[in-house]
VOGU-3710 file (C-alpha; in Angstrom, 3 decimals, decimal comma):
1> msvvhqlssg> 83,445/268,954/-76,366  84,760/268,027/-79,779  87,794/266,177/-78,346  86,531/262,732/-77,381  89,938/261,105/-76,794  93,427/262,518/-76,426  96,566/260,381/-76,614  100,230/261,169/-77,111  99,682/260,679/-80,854  96,891/263,248/-81,092
11> wlldhlafin> 93,135/263,657/-80,796  89,962/261,884/-81,864  87,331/264,534/-82,622  83,559/264,564/-82,939  83,025/267,409/-85,422  79,218/267,117/-85,335  79,153/267,364/-81,539  81,274/270,518/-81,685  78,794/272,224/-84,011  75,759/271,224/-81,976
21> nidyqlcqhc> 77,395/272,137/-78,671  77,446/275,710/-79,929  73,763/275,585/-78,968  72,095/277,229/-81,936  68,987/278,619/-80,228  67,079/281,597/-81,511  65,604/283,666/-78,695  62,362/285,137/-79,988  59,596/286,984/-78,195  55,974/286,280/-78,996
31> eptsnktmpi> 52,428/286,588/-77,765  50,935/283,095/-77,418  47,381/284,330/-77,696  47,803/285,579/-81,257  49,566/284,350/-84,375  51,011/287,606/-85,649  53,917/287,982/-88,003  54,624/291,632/-87,330  57,760/292,584/-85,351  57,274/292,589/-81,591
41> ssphcgslnv> 59,646/294,426/-79,299  60,559/292,427/-76,235  61,993/293,282/-72,854  65,362/291,882/-71,948  66,093/288,213/-72,574  68,690/287,687/-69,878  70,618/290,911/-70,284  70,036/291,246/-74,010  67,617/293,272/-76,062  65,790/290,993/-78,481
51> tstlpielsa> 63,594/292,006/-81,369  62,115/289,495/-83,740  61,317/290,424/-87,314  60,394/286,894/-88,404  57,032/285,094/-88,343  56,671/283,070/-85,155  54,261/280,234/-84,484  54,020/278,135/-81,349  54,279/274,366/-81,695  54,209/271,412/-79,349
61> tskvyelvtk> 57,884/270,714/-79,902  59,123/274,239/-79,200  60,588/275,082/-75,821  58,963/278,038/-74,082  60,646/279,839/-71,211  59,016/282,465/-69,054  60,582/285,754/-68,159  59,478/286,686/-64,658  58,419/290,320/-64,656  55,287/290,680/-62,516
71> peteereknk> 53,485/288,097/-60,440  50,289/288,511/-62,406  49,561/285,663/-64,826  48,600/288,037/-67,620  51,983/289,755/-67,501  53,803/286,422/-67,565  51,760/285,345/-70,575  52,721/288,516/-72,440  56,411/287,979/-71,821  56,938/284,416/-72,926
81> vlmqkytfra> 59,959/283,733/-75,103  60,130/281,064/-77,766  63,485/279,269/-77,967  63,884/277,670/-81,391  66,744/275,160/-81,395  68,683/274,255/-84,560  70,978/271,248/-84,943  73,330/270,463/-87,816  72,183/267,654/-90,103  73,704/264,439/-88,717
91> elfnvtkpyv> 73,418/262,673/-92,068  76,158/264,944/-93,398  78,606/263,084/-91,134  77,235/259,627/-91,903  80,357/258,289/-93,619  79,851/254,548/-93,216  82,243/253,174/-95,809  85,454/254,267/-97,555  85,156/256,429/-100,646  87,658/254,103/-102,319
101> ttadctafrq> 88,681/250,687/-100,973  91,946/248,782/-101,270  90,106/246,349/-103,544  89,159/249,251/-105,813  92,805/250,279/-106,064  93,846/246,704/-106,832  91,197/246,393/-109,528  92,345/249,710/-110,993  95,935/248,498/-111,188  94,863/245,164/-112,714
111> gnkvetqkns> 92,720/247,023/-115,218  95,742/249,052/-116,244  97,740/245,853/-116,722  94,998/244,294/-118,872  94,784/247,480/-120,942  98,556/247,472/-121,397  98,520/243,824/-122,502  95,668/244,558/-124,908  97,596/247,467/-126,406  100,662/245,220/-126,784
121> sinsfncenq> 98,618/242,598/-128,626  97,176/245,208/-130,967  100,625/246,605/-131,584  101,984/243,127/-132,448  99,110/242,518/-134,837  99,810/245,838/-136,576  103,499/245,014/-136,918  102,795/241,572/-138,356  100,145/242,623/-140,851  101,218/246,070/-141,921
131> ecvkdqdsvs> 104,575/247,083/-143,293  104,383/250,789/-143,374  106,464/253,320/-141,493  103,340/255,153/-140,355  102,127/252,133/-138,407  105,539/251,631/-136,867  105,498/255,250/-135,726  102,042/254,668/-134,245  103,304/251,613/-132,364  106,205/253,634/-131,040
141> tvrkknkrsi> 103,812/256,326/-129,811  101,613/253,795/-127,990  104,659/252,221/-126,375  105,745/255,638/-125,154  102,282/256,206/-123,642  102,432/252,823/-121,925  105,882/253,624/-120,632  104,629/256,984/-119,252  101,910/255,183/-117,286  104,537/253,520/-115,097
151> tfnqgeldam> 106,910/256,448/-114,710  106,585/259,283/-112,223  107,423/262,955/-112,407  109,487/264,647/-109,703  106,438/265,869/-107,824  105,032/262,347/-107,625  108,378/260,972/-106,477  108,568/263,648/-103,769  105,033/262,783/-102,623  105,919/259,081/-102,412
161> eyhtkirgli> 109,032/259,839/-100,381  107,070/262,090/-98,015  104,359/259,447/-97,580  106,967/256,816/-96,743  108,368/259,106/-94,055  105,058/259,767/-92,268  103,233/256,508/-93,030  104,152/254,790/-89,777  103,129/257,794/-87,677  99,777/258,017/-89,461
171> ldgttqlvqe> 99,022/254,296/-89,196  100,093/253,744/-85,590  98,557/256,936/-84,215  95,246/256,453/-86,032  95,021/252,817/-84,930  95,448/253,813/-81,282  92,820/256,557/-81,454  90,354/254,383/-83,380  90,646/251,672/-80,720  89,708/254,230/-78,074
181> glksgllcsl> 86,788/255,380/-80,189  85,496/251,830/-80,571  85,729/251,265/-76,816  83,828/254,448/-75,971  81,140/253,962/-78,618  81,935/257,040/-80,689  82,876/254,632/-83,477  81,189/251,306/-84,146  82,429/248,068/-85,633  81,968/247,299/-89,305
191> seeqendnrt> 79,418/244,574/-88,526  77,333/247,042/-86,508  77,434/249,516/-89,385  76,254/246,840/-91,812  73,323/245,962/-89,543  72,158/249,573/-89,551  70,607/250,820/-92,747  72,678/253,983/-92,725  73,744/255,490/-96,022  76,253/258,200/-96,681
201> ttmelgsygl> 74,532/261,416/-97,695  76,030/264,101/-99,857  74,066/267,325/-99,763  75,824/270,233/-101,415  73,373/273,098/-101,267  75,707/275,522/-102,940  76,916/278,847/-101,603  73,847/280,760/-102,785  76,050/283,059/-104,801  78,200/284,345/-101,919
211> aelcdmakql> 81,329/284,457/-104,068  79,352/286,102/-106,865  78,017/288,638/-104,345  81,590/289,584/-103,510  82,275/290,213/-107,188  79,105/292,300/-107,458  80,118/294,324/-104,403  83,139/295,653/-106,277  80,747/297,409/-108,664  78,867/299,157/-105,855
221> pllnenelea> 79,739/302,778/-104,975  82,392/302,982/-102,272  81,228/303,952/-98,800  82,995/306,698/-96,902  85,197/304,826/-94,412  85,380/307,873/-92,167  81,598/307,916/-91,772  81,183/304,127/-91,513  81,394/302,266/-88,219  84,049/299,534/-88,341
231> vqlidadisv> 81,649/297,042/-86,760  77,989/296,280/-87,438  76,413/294,801/-84,301  73,610/292,293/-84,812  71,311/292,493/-81,796  68,201/291,117/-83,478  67,117/288,821/-86,297  67,264/291,159/-89,256  67,638/291,501/-92,979  71,104/292,876/-93,705
241> peqdvfsrit> 71,904/295,144/-96,679  74,465/293,432/-98,902  76,763/296,439/-98,901  77,017/296,342/-95,108  78,491/292,836/-94,897  81,082/293,711/-97,566  82,103/297,041/-96,032  82,563/296,236/-92,354  82,776/293,501/-89,748  79,413/291,998/-88,790
251> qnssnftrmi> 79,360/290,891/-85,164  77,010/288,959/-82,923  78,277/289,944/-79,490  75,314/288,423/-77,646  75,048/285,075/-75,879  72,352/283,952/-78,283  72,246/282,826/-81,891  71,052/285,435/-84,369  69,602/284,993/-87,829  70,370/287,349/-90,685
261> ilmgqkyllp> 68,761/287,449/-94,116  71,092/288,196/-96,997  69,765/288,290/-100,561  66,686/286,403/-99,361  68,716/283,593/-97,759  68,779/282,888/-93,999  72,039/282,354/-92,106  72,651/281,530/-88,434  75,249/283,547/-86,506  76,571/281,734/-83,412
271> pkssfllsdl> 77,082/283,676/-80,170  80,204/285,841/-79,853  81,131/285,496/-83,521  82,260/288,025/-86,139  82,724/287,864/-89,894  83,578/289,801/-93,024  82,257/288,628/-96,391  84,788/289,701/-99,020  87,644/288,483/-101,185  91,363/289,226/-101,235
281> scmqpllnyg> 90,862/292,549/-102,997  88,596/293,895/-100,212  90,327/293,077/-96,913  90,620/296,666/-95,681  87,546/296,450/-93,395  89,271/293,576/-91,573  92,331/295,759/-91,055  90,119/298,679/-89,983  88,674/296,402/-87,296  91,962/296,983/-85,484
291> ekydvividp> 92,368/293,580/-83,837  95,688/291,753/-83,533  95,224/287,997/-83,446  97,010/285,356/-81,361  95,915/282,550/-83,676  95,420/282,739/-87,449  94,173/279,668/-89,330  94,431/279,804/-93,120  92,752/277,426/-95,576  93,833/278,771/-98,978
301> pwqnksvkrs> 92,022/277,745/-102,191  95,043/275,905/-103,581  95,372/275,375/-107,289  95,176/271,750/-108,457  93,981/269,737/-111,444  90,656/268,628/-109,964  89,739/272,225/-109,069  90,557/273,304/-112,619  88,373/270,542/-114,059  85,407/270,910/-111,701
311> krynylsswq> 85,530/274,725/-111,432  84,145/274,204/-107,932  85,771/277,347/-106,612  88,258/279,978/-107,667  91,830/279,204/-106,701  94,634/281,608/-105,874  98,178/281,639/-107,193  101,149/281,472/-104,838  101,801/285,161/-105,461  98,237/286,074/-104,465
321> ikqipipkla> 98,419/284,040/-101,249  101,586/285,927/-100,282  99,597/289,183/-100,435  97,486/288,225/-97,407  98,459/290,900/-94,831  99,441/288,534/-92,019  102,030/290,975/-90,579  99,267/293,571/-90,080  96,859/291,071/-88,508  99,180/289,075/-86,251
331> apnclvitwv> 99,887/289,781/-82,595  103,396/289,132/-81,287  104,223/285,396/-81,314  100,988/284,722/-83,197  100,449/281,031/-83,960  99,886/280,670/-87,720  98,362/277,436/-89,045  98,028/276,782/-92,764  96,122/273,882/-94,309  97,977/272,315/-97,237
341> tnrqkhlhfv> 97,081/269,674/-99,780  99,230/266,599/-100,345  101,056/268,256/-103,232  104,648/268,678/-102,115  104,831/271,847/-104,182  102,366/273,530/-101,802  104,070/272,208/-98,675  107,487/273,463/-99,800  105,987/276,819/-100,783  104,512/277,347/-97,313
351> kdelypywsv> 107,650/276,323/-95,411  110,341/277,760/-97,673  108,719/280,844/-99,187  105,394/281,899/-97,662  106,270/281,714/-93,963  109,665/283,446/-94,349  107,930/286,191/-96,351  105,537/286,729/-93,422  108,337/286,461/-90,807  106,839/283,211/-89,559
361> etltewhwvk> 109,090/280,457/-88,222  107,964/276,943/-89,168  107,569/274,790/-86,046  106,059/271,479/-87,097  103,513/269,671/-89,250  100,331/267,993/-88,055  97,915/265,856/-90,056  94,149/265,520/-90,203  93,243/261,853/-90,796  89,794/261,118/-92,224
371> itrsgefvfp> 88,049/257,907/-91,162  84,632/256,263/-91,492  82,282/255,698/-88,589  83,783/252,224/-88,208  87,334/253,571/-88,088  88,530/252,737/-91,605  90,533/255,211/-93,680  88,271/256,952/-96,208  90,944/256,239/-98,828  93,529/253,429/-98,671
381> ldsphkkpye> 96,559/254,693/-96,791  98,851/253,733/-99,662  96,564/254,880/-102,463  98,643/256,272/-105,345  96,066/259,007/-105,863  94,130/260,533/-102,973  95,361/260,025/-99,428  93,161/259,820/-96,308  94,999/262,717/-94,699  95,715/266,426/-95,134
391> glvlgrvrgk> 98,499/268,500/-93,641  98,711/271,540/-91,389  101,882/273,612/-91,107  102,259/275,358/-87,746  104,525/278,336/-87,174  104,969/281,435/-85,026  105,496/285,037/-86,020  109,085/286,070/-85,399  111,497/288,799/-86,478  111,140/292,554/-86,486
401> mvstlrnpem> 107,360/292,582/-86,230  107,435/290,931/-82,801  107,162/293,632/-80,149  105,848/293,552/-76,600  103,638/290,615/-75,708  100,069/291,368/-74,659  100,854/289,737/-71,301  104,636/289,921/-70,649  104,350/287,381/-67,807  102,784/284,776/-70,088
411> kelpipehkl> 105,396/282,366/-71,410  105,232/281,134/-74,957  103,597/277,719/-74,971  105,614/275,120/-76,925  103,968/273,378/-79,876  104,455/269,581/-79,838  105,935/267,703/-82,757  103,833/265,727/-85,203  100,254/265,263/-83,974  97,186/263,691/-85,554
421> ivsvpctlhs> 93,647/265,058/-85,660  91,419/262,064/-86,433  87,731/262,455/-87,255  84,842/261,402/-89,443  84,749/264,096/-92,147  81,715/266,054/-93,219  80,489/265,081/-96,684  80,375/268,778/-97,611  83,410/269,857/-99,590  86,188/271,453/-97,536
431> hkppltevlk> 84,355/271,548/-94,203  87,461/271,295/-92,017  87,381/270,028/-88,405  87,416/272,658/-85,627  90,758/273,434/-84,013  89,429/275,377/-81,019  89,722/272,611/-78,413  92,799/271,050/-80,008  94,734/274,305/-79,616  93,567/275,309/-76,144
441> dyivpdakcl> 96,652/273,871/-74,394  99,006/275,842/-76,661  97,464/279,321/-76,641  96,559/281,854/-73,974  93,049/281,493/-72,483  91,784/284,798/-73,894  93,401/284,345/-77,309  91,938/286,289/-80,217  91,414/283,924/-83,143  90,996/284,545/-86,869
451> elfarnlqpg> 90,178/282,120/-89,688  90,943/283,152/-93,261  89,089/281,607/-96,228  86,516/280,339/-93,741  83,245/278,721/-94,801  81,600/278,702/-91,386  81,561/280,688/-88,125  82,714/279,772/-84,620  82,037/281,372/-81,235  84,937/283,570/-80,156
461> wtswgnevlk> 86,443/283,703/-83,664  86,529/286,283/-86,424  86,021/284,652/-89,832  86,806/286,041/-93,274  86,272/284,806/-96,831  84,109/285,070/-99,919  82,041/282,066/-98,744  82,301/282,746/-95,035  78,586/282,073/-94,387  78,306/279,006/-96,611
471> fqhvdyfitp> 77,815/276,334/-93,928  75,781/278,697/-91,747  72,875/278,513/-94,181  69,734/277,470/-92,352  69,141/274,567/-94,773  72,142/272,734/-93,296  70,319/272,702/-89,956  67,128/271,084/-88,735  64,619/271,946/-86,033  62,474/269,551/-83,964
481> etrn> 59,643/270,240/-86,422  61,658/269,378/-89,539  63,163/266,327/-87,807  59,708/264,907/-87,319
//
């Protein structure tokens, strides 16, 4: 369970526990008497056909389960199955102290004041010792710059007004949930954190060229859609041709984790998961899949200054985001959830332009609040720059596109007003917390779920994006052998 505590204000999540509860176990067949690396066909593992194409070696830390076939010992020995368990690296959630403290913000402000005073002194010296118009113009320019440093544009004023409106809800709700986390032991006090020699780890392995692969795929010859199956089933650990993952849905319909090799890199596919690796220009295979989704979560690559500077990922314009074919993907009364940054421009765009364009009625806003393991905000709540929270805009598909419900007897479940999702964030960029358990009380039990611009996979979900396998890379996981 990722939901550790639930109060009227929202939920306290354990993101790491959610990932590891997926139970990433590779079911592989082997012969214990020999150390062969050639593929070995196995009988059924449970009710599934399993074929391993990877080298397998027995170790003392591996779990071995026997498949009962015949009473003879020799037959049992031949049909042993190696279960290799993978867990997500815990150090990637080891956020023990704020990224920026209140003291840092205070020092920054004081530094600005000192710099302003220094500039004023220099300007006075220039005025007293130089009598030329050029210097006076220079002084005027500096004064204008200093004046700009304490004025705000309309976007900043809107952000300040919005923060003032939600500040109390964020503070009170987070405080209540943190107190519960401290009582239960999910969170620990600051003194306990200081006693432990735990350090925050940042480990960005990169996307191994997934986005670049999508660009390369556009240069490949087009496959005949009439001859191509809409779904590629993964029933064994295999190497997958690049063109296949671009041209159709890849699905692990089994109850076991599968491993695929793409461009020499290994990725783990959780049970009952599906994905399409492509960008906005190649979404047709997702439409060909033919599913209509009850829940669609969207995490668009919003344009902002830091993204422009860092060139960390490609962003999309508002016009491009509007081209996402939500009306063709959504089931009647589909719940649409869009992650937004703290720029009011993006929030207004989603509520006033994007959702109406998709025939989606805005219902409410929730917030994800990021805290340390001791319950502090990762950024000061009133920081003038980055805030310790991000927004989600929730809405439902309405209008002409709403037809007959999948289950006419099922009533539409109301979405509550402002809620908080509080958790320790992953140190990997844009690894959002899971919404599966948070949403379960507001969607039908058998809901079909889709995540757009995803960077990881979830059981029971279809995921799409040009980095959809990013956090499924095997290097983000450890085994008992690598742990030791």
